[in-house]
C-alpha positions as CSV (number, residue, x, y, z in Angstrom):
1,M,10.6,-58.6,-36.9
2,K,8.5,-56.3,-39.1
3,K,10.1,-54.4,-41.9
4,I,8.8,-50.9,-42.3
5,G,9.6,-48.5,-45.2
6,I,9.5,-44.8,-44.4
7,D,9.4,-42.3,-47.3
8,I,11.8,-39.4,-46.3
9,Y,12.2,-38.2,-49.8
10,K,11.3,-34.6,-48.9
11,I,14.6,-34.4,-47.0
12,K,15.9,-33.2,-50.4
13,D,14.4,-29.8,-49.5
14,L,16.0,-29.8,-46.1
15,Y,15.2,-26.3,-45.1
16,T,11.5,-26.5,-45.8
17,G,8.9,-27.6,-43.3
18,L,8.6,-31.0,-44.9
19,G,12.3,-31.4,-45.1
20,Q,12.7,-30.7,-41.4
21,F,9.8,-33.0,-40.6
22,S,11.4,-35.8,-42.6
23,L,14.9,-35.2,-41.0
24,H,13.7,-35.2,-37.4
25,F,11.3,-38.0,-37.9
26,K,14.1,-40.2,-39.2
27,N,16.5,-39.2,-36.5
28,E,14.0,-39.8,-33.7
29,I,12.5,-43.1,-34.9
30,R,16.0,-44.6,-35.3
31,K,16.1,-44.6,-31.5
32,Y,13.2,-47.1,-31.4
33,E,14.6,-49.9,-33.5
34,N,14.1,-53.1,-31.6
35,E,13.0,-56.7,-31.9
36,D,9.6,-55.5,-33.3
37,F,10.6,-53.2,-36.1
38,E,13.4,-52.7,-38.7
39,F,13.2,-49.4,-40.5
40,H,14.2,-48.7,-44.1
41,Y,14.3,-45.2,-45.5
42,F,13.4,-44.2,-49.1
43,A,15.6,-41.2,-49.9
44,P,16.9,-39.1,-52.8
45,K,19.9,-40.4,-54.7
46,L,22.0,-37.4,-53.6
47,Y,21.2,-37.9,-49.9
48,C,22.2,-41.5,-50.1
49,K,25.4,-40.6,-51.8
50,E,26.2,-38.0,-49.2
51,H,25.4,-40.3,-46.3
52,P,27.0,-43.6,-47.2
53,D,27.3,-44.7,-43.5
54,E,23.6,-44.5,-42.8
55,Q,22.0,-47.9,-42.7
56,R,19.1,-49.2,-44.7
57,L,18.7,-46.3,-47.1
58,I,16.6,-47.1,-50.2
59,S,18.0,-44.9,-53.0
60,E,15.7,-43.4,-55.7
61,H,17.2,-45.5,-58.5
62,F,14.0,-46.0,-60.5
63,K,11.4,-43.7,-62.0
64,Y,7.9,-43.9,-60.4
65,R,6.4,-46.2,-63.1
66,Y,9.1,-48.8,-62.3
67,F,9.4,-48.3,-58.6
68,Q,6.3,-50.2,-57.5
69,N,7.5,-53.4,-59.3
70,W,11.1,-53.0,-58.0
71,C,10.3,-52.0,-54.5
72,P,10.4,-54.9,-52.0
73,V,7.2,-55.8,-50.2
74,F,7.4,-54.2,-46.7
75,D,5.2,-55.2,-43.8
76,L,4.2,-51.5,-43.7
77,W,5.1,-48.3,-45.7
78,H,4.8,-44.8,-44.2
79,S,4.6,-41.8,-46.6
80,L,5.5,-38.7,-44.6
81,H,3.6,-36.4,-47.0
82,Q,0.3,-36.5,-48.7
83,F,1.7,-36.2,-52.2
84,P,4.5,-38.8,-52.3
85,S,6.6,-39.0,-55.4
86,H,6.7,-42.8,-55.1
87,L,4.3,-45.3,-53.7
88,P,5.3,-48.8,-52.5
89,N,4.5,-52.2,-53.8
90,P,0.7,-52.6,-53.9
91,K,1.0,-55.5,-51.4
92,S,2.4,-53.2,-48.7
93,P,-0.1,-51.5,-46.4
94,L,0.3,-47.7,-46.5
95,I,0.1,-45.1,-43.8
96,L,-0.4,-41.6,-45.3
97,T,0.4,-38.5,-43.3
98,I,-1.4,-35.4,-44.4
99,H,0.0,-32.0,-43.4
100,D,-2.5,-29.6,-44.9
101,L,-4.9,-28.8,-47.7
102,N,-3.5,-25.3,-48.3
103,F,-3.7,-25.9,-52.1
104,L,-7.5,-25.2,-51.7
105,I,-6.7,-21.5,-51.1
106,E,-3.2,-21.2,-52.8
107,K,-4.1,-22.7,-56.2
108,S,-6.5,-21.7,-58.9
109,P,-9.9,-23.6,-58.8
110,T,-8.7,-25.8,-61.7
111,K,-5.4,-26.7,-60.0
112,A,-7.0,-27.1,-56.6
113,K,-9.5,-29.6,-58.1
114,A,-6.6,-31.6,-59.6
115,Y,-4.7,-31.6,-56.3
116,L,-7.8,-32.7,-54.5
117,K,-8.3,-35.6,-57.0
118,K,-4.7,-36.7,-56.5
119,L,-5.1,-36.6,-52.7
120,Q,-8.3,-38.6,-53.0
121,N,-6.4,-41.3,-55.0
122,N,-3.7,-41.4,-52.3
123,V,-6.2,-41.7,-49.6
124,D,-8.0,-44.5,-51.5
125,R,-4.6,-46.3,-51.7
126,A,-3.9,-45.8,-47.9
127,T,-4.7,-48.2,-45.1
128,V,-4.4,-45.6,-42.4
129,I,-4.5,-41.8,-42.5
130,T,-2.8,-39.5,-40.0
131,T,-2.9,-35.7,-39.9
132,I,-0.6,-33.2,-38.0
133,S,-3.5,-31.3,-36.4
134,D,-7.2,-31.6,-35.7
135,Y,-7.6,-28.6,-38.1
136,T,-6.2,-30.6,-41.0
137,K,-8.2,-33.6,-39.9
138,T,-11.4,-31.6,-40.2
139,M,-10.3,-30.3,-43.6
140,V,-9.7,-33.9,-44.8
141,E,-13.1,-35.0,-43.4
142,D,-14.8,-32.1,-45.2
143,H,-13.2,-32.6,-48.6
144,I,-12.2,-36.2,-49.0
145,Q,-14.3,-39.4,-49.2
146,L,-12.8,-41.5,-46.4
147,K,-15.0,-44.5,-47.0
148,G,-14.9,-45.6,-43.4
149,K,-11.2,-45.0,-42.9
150,K,-10.2,-43.5,-39.5
151,V,-8.1,-40.4,-39.4
152,S,-5.8,-40.0,-36.4
153,T,-4.1,-36.7,-35.3
154,I,-0.5,-36.7,-34.2
155,H,0.9,-33.3,-33.5
156,N,4.3,-32.5,-34.9
157,G,7.4,-32.6,-32.7
158,V,9.3,-29.3,-32.7
159,Y,13.0,-29.8,-32.4
160,H,14.6,-27.7,-29.7
161,F,17.9,-27.0,-31.5
162,I,20.4,-25.4,-29.2
163,P,23.7,-24.4,-31.0
164,T,26.8,-24.1,-28.9
165,D,26.7,-20.4,-29.5
166,S,24.4,-17.7,-30.8
167,V,25.2,-14.8,-33.0
168,K,23.7,-11.3,-32.7
169,P,22.9,-10.1,-36.2
170,E,24.5,-6.8,-37.1
171,Y,21.2,-5.1,-38.0
172,I,19.8,-5.2,-34.5
173,S,19.9,-1.8,-32.8
174,G,17.5,-2.2,-29.9
175,D,14.3,-3.9,-28.9
176,F,12.6,-5.8,-31.7
177,F,9.7,-8.1,-32.7
178,F,10.6,-11.2,-34.7
179,G,8.8,-13.2,-37.4
180,L,10.1,-16.2,-39.4
181,S,8.7,-17.8,-42.5
182,V,9.0,-18.1,-46.3
183,F,7.3,-15.0,-47.8
184,K,3.9,-16.2,-49.2
185,E,0.7,-14.3,-49.2
186,K,-0.9,-16.7,-46.7
187,K,1.7,-15.6,-44.1
188,N,-0.1,-12.3,-43.8
189,F,3.1,-10.4,-42.9
190,H,1.9,-7.2,-44.6
191,T,-0.5,-6.6,-41.7
192,L,2.4,-6.0,-39.4
193,I,4.0,-3.2,-41.4
194,P,1.5,-0.3,-40.7
195,M,1.5,-1.4,-37.0
196,M,5.2,-0.6,-36.7
197,K,4.5,3.2,-37.2
198,Y,3.1,3.1,-33.6
199,F,6.1,1.2,-32.1
200,D,8.8,3.7,-32.9
201,K,11.2,2.2,-30.3
202,F,11.1,-1.2,-31.9
203,Q,12.4,-2.9,-34.9
204,L,10.5,-5.7,-36.8
205,I,12.7,-8.5,-38.1
206,L,11.0,-10.7,-40.7
207,A,13.4,-13.5,-41.6
208,G,13.1,-16.1,-44.3
209,N,13.3,-16.2,-48.1
210,H,11.7,-13.0,-49.4
211,D,12.7,-13.5,-53.0
212,T,9.0,-14.0,-54.0
213,E,6.3,-11.8,-55.4
214,Y,4.8,-11.4,-52.0
215,G,8.2,-10.6,-50.5
216,R,8.7,-7.8,-53.1
217,S,5.3,-6.4,-52.3
218,I,6.3,-6.3,-48.6
219,M,9.5,-4.4,-49.5
220,D,7.4,-1.9,-51.5
221,L,5.1,-1.4,-48.5
222,I,8.0,-0.9,-46.1
223,R,9.3,1.9,-48.5
224,S,5.9,3.5,-48.8
225,E,5.5,3.6,-45.0
226,H,9.1,5.0,-44.7
227,L,10.1,2.2,-42.3
228,E,13.3,1.0,-44.1
229,S,15.4,1.6,-40.9
230,R,13.1,-0.3,-38.6
231,V,11.5,-3.1,-40.6
232,I,14.3,-5.5,-41.6
233,L,14.1,-8.4,-44.1
234,P,17.4,-10.3,-43.6
235,G,16.5,-13.3,-45.8
236,K,17.6,-16.7,-44.7
237,I,19.4,-16.8,-41.4
238,S,21.7,-19.2,-39.7
239,D,20.7,-21.4,-36.7
240,Q,23.0,-19.3,-34.5
241,Q,21.3,-16.1,-35.6
242,K,17.8,-17.7,-35.2
243,R,18.7,-18.8,-31.7
244,W,19.8,-15.3,-30.8
245,L,16.7,-13.7,-32.3
246,Y,14.4,-16.1,-30.4
247,D,16.3,-15.5,-27.2
248,N,16.3,-11.7,-27.4
249,C,13.1,-10.7,-29.2
250,S,10.4,-8.8,-27.3
251,A,7.7,-10.9,-29.0
252,F,7.2,-13.3,-31.9
253,M,4.7,-12.4,-34.7
254,F,3.0,-15.1,-36.8
255,P,-0.3,-13.8,-38.2
256,S,-0.6,-16.6,-40.8
257,L,-3.9,-17.5,-42.4
258,A,-3.1,-21.1,-43.6
259,E,-1.1,-23.6,-41.6
260,G,-1.4,-27.3,-41.2
261,F,0.5,-27.0,-37.9
262,G,2.9,-24.1,-37.3
263,N,6.4,-24.9,-36.0
264,P,7.9,-21.3,-35.5
265,P,5.4,-20.3,-32.8
266,I,6.3,-23.3,-30.8
267,E,10.0,-22.7,-31.3
268,A,9.5,-19.2,-29.9
269,M,7.5,-20.6,-27.0
270,Q,10.4,-22.9,-26.2
271,H,12.3,-19.7,-25.3
272,G,9.4,-18.4,-23.2
273,K,8.5,-15.6,-25.5
274,P,5.1,-14.0,-26.0
275,V,3.7,-15.2,-29.4
276,F,1.0,-13.3,-31.5
277,L,-1.0,-15.5,-33.8
278,S,-4.1,-15.2,-36.0
279,T,-7.2,-17.1,-35.1
280,A,-7.2,-18.8,-38.4
281,C,-6.4,-22.4,-39.4
282,S,-4.5,-24.6,-36.9
283,L,-2.9,-21.8,-34.9
284,P,-5.4,-21.6,-32.0
285,E,-5.1,-25.4,-31.6
286,I,-1.3,-25.2,-31.5
287,G,-0.9,-22.0,-29.5
288,G,-3.7,-22.7,-27.0
289,S,-4.0,-20.4,-24.0
290,A,-0.3,-19.7,-24.1
291,A,-0.5,-17.4,-27.1
292,Y,-2.0,-14.0,-27.8
293,Y,-4.4,-13.7,-30.8
294,F,-5.3,-11.1,-33.5
295,E,-9.0,-11.6,-34.1
296,H,-8.7,-9.2,-37.1
297,F,-6.1,-7.0,-38.7
298,D,-7.2,-3.5,-38.3
299,T,-4.1,-1.5,-37.5
300,S,-5.3,0.4,-34.5
301,Y,-6.7,-2.9,-33.0
302,M,-3.4,-4.7,-33.6
303,V,-1.5,-1.9,-31.9
304,E,-3.7,-2.0,-28.9
305,K,-3.7,-5.8,-28.7
306,V,0.1,-5.9,-28.7
307,K,0.5,-3.1,-26.1
308,L,-2.0,-4.7,-23.7
309,S,-0.7,-8.2,-24.2
310,L,2.9,-7.2,-23.6
311,E,1.8,-5.4,-20.5
312,H,0.1,-8.6,-19.3
313,Y,3.2,-10.7,-20.2
314,Y,5.7,-8.5,-18.4
315,N,3.5,-7.9,-15.3
316,H,3.5,-11.6,-14.6
317,L,6.8,-12.4,-16.3
318,E,8.1,-15.5,-14.4
319,M,4.7,-17.1,-14.3
320,N,4.1,-16.5,-18.0
321,I,7.5,-17.8,-19.1
322,E,7.0,-21.0,-17.1
323,A,3.5,-21.5,-18.6
324,I,4.6,-20.8,-22.1
325,K,7.6,-23.2,-21.9
326,K,5.4,-25.9,-20.4
327,H,2.9,-25.5,-23.2
328,A,5.7,-25.8,-25.8
329,S,7.2,-28.9,-24.1
330,Q,4.2,-31.1,-25.1
331,F,5.2,-30.8,-28.8
332,S,8.3,-33.1,-28.6
333,W,9.5,-35.5,-31.2
334,D,9.6,-38.2,-28.5
335,N,5.9,-37.8,-27.9
336,A,5.1,-37.8,-31.6
337,I,7.2,-40.9,-32.5
338,R,5.7,-42.9,-29.7
339,K,2.3,-42.2,-31.1
340,Y,3.3,-43.2,-34.7
341,L,4.8,-46.4,-33.3
342,Q,1.5,-47.2,-31.7
343,I,-0.2,-46.7,-35.1
344,Y,2.3,-49.1,-36.6
345,R,1.6,-51.7,-33.9
346,D,-2.2,-51.3,-34.3
347,T,-2.0,-51.6,-38.1
348,L,0.3,-54.7,-37.9
349,N,-1.4,-56.2,-34.8
350,V,1.8,-56.6,-32.9
């Protein structure tokens, strides 16, 4: 039996994209323990303390400079993020999963150069590289010296969480568009605000942590456009509220400019909803022909695009709902984990 270490350390930030990726990866891969593989999970101390009944957790007892000497030699080690806080014993082969190179546009040139150097070092250490989209794969190939190493794309699974109930938020007063993300400039939410002047029978609900500089600029824009009653920023929402908003929105808006994958659009598609995306980054790859796209962000163009697209969606409602749900179904955790397991087998020759 091969012993495989899996770095789920980012589970400490559970309600981030990386935290959710780590959680669902762990929960799904546990189902595949058999005579071939035994999985061990490197996790934060607090997580280990709060989950004493989970088997084979490796607690973060040692600082990084001691960890490699202390860490047992595994047959294989899988880092679920491109910037792991700890790397395994040098004798263990390493699989490195790269989510994005967003630092190239989010950071200053000096910081971006430092991040790129760190990523290069991690790639040099790795035996196998995986990415979560072909878009990220292309970015890696363009900016990293791979030295003959193959890069494999495995799309994320998107968990279809169905709470036993859903809760209608008190701020909903009629038909509405929905968007969900942490408020960062790359999310491009500000392009949606002027558009709402032309949809006077709709609200726009933009959920997620808006306690950021960009979030504050969005609130200023809402006030300047006199849209306080129709553009609502509720902040973080519960799973029950999220379920209700997905179920009942007229459309889901996600005009982001920088994504390694993009889970929220697929979550909305699981509910059969029309999804509006930018043509940037990984989004056309993820949304495929099941989504509608903003090719640019001129307000009059966006208004017309939404009106015509919603007319198309509702004129062929049953057919479109079926096609959208079918598209979303390919992004399952079962599909993703089976592909990672094949990477493990290929690397270990089992």
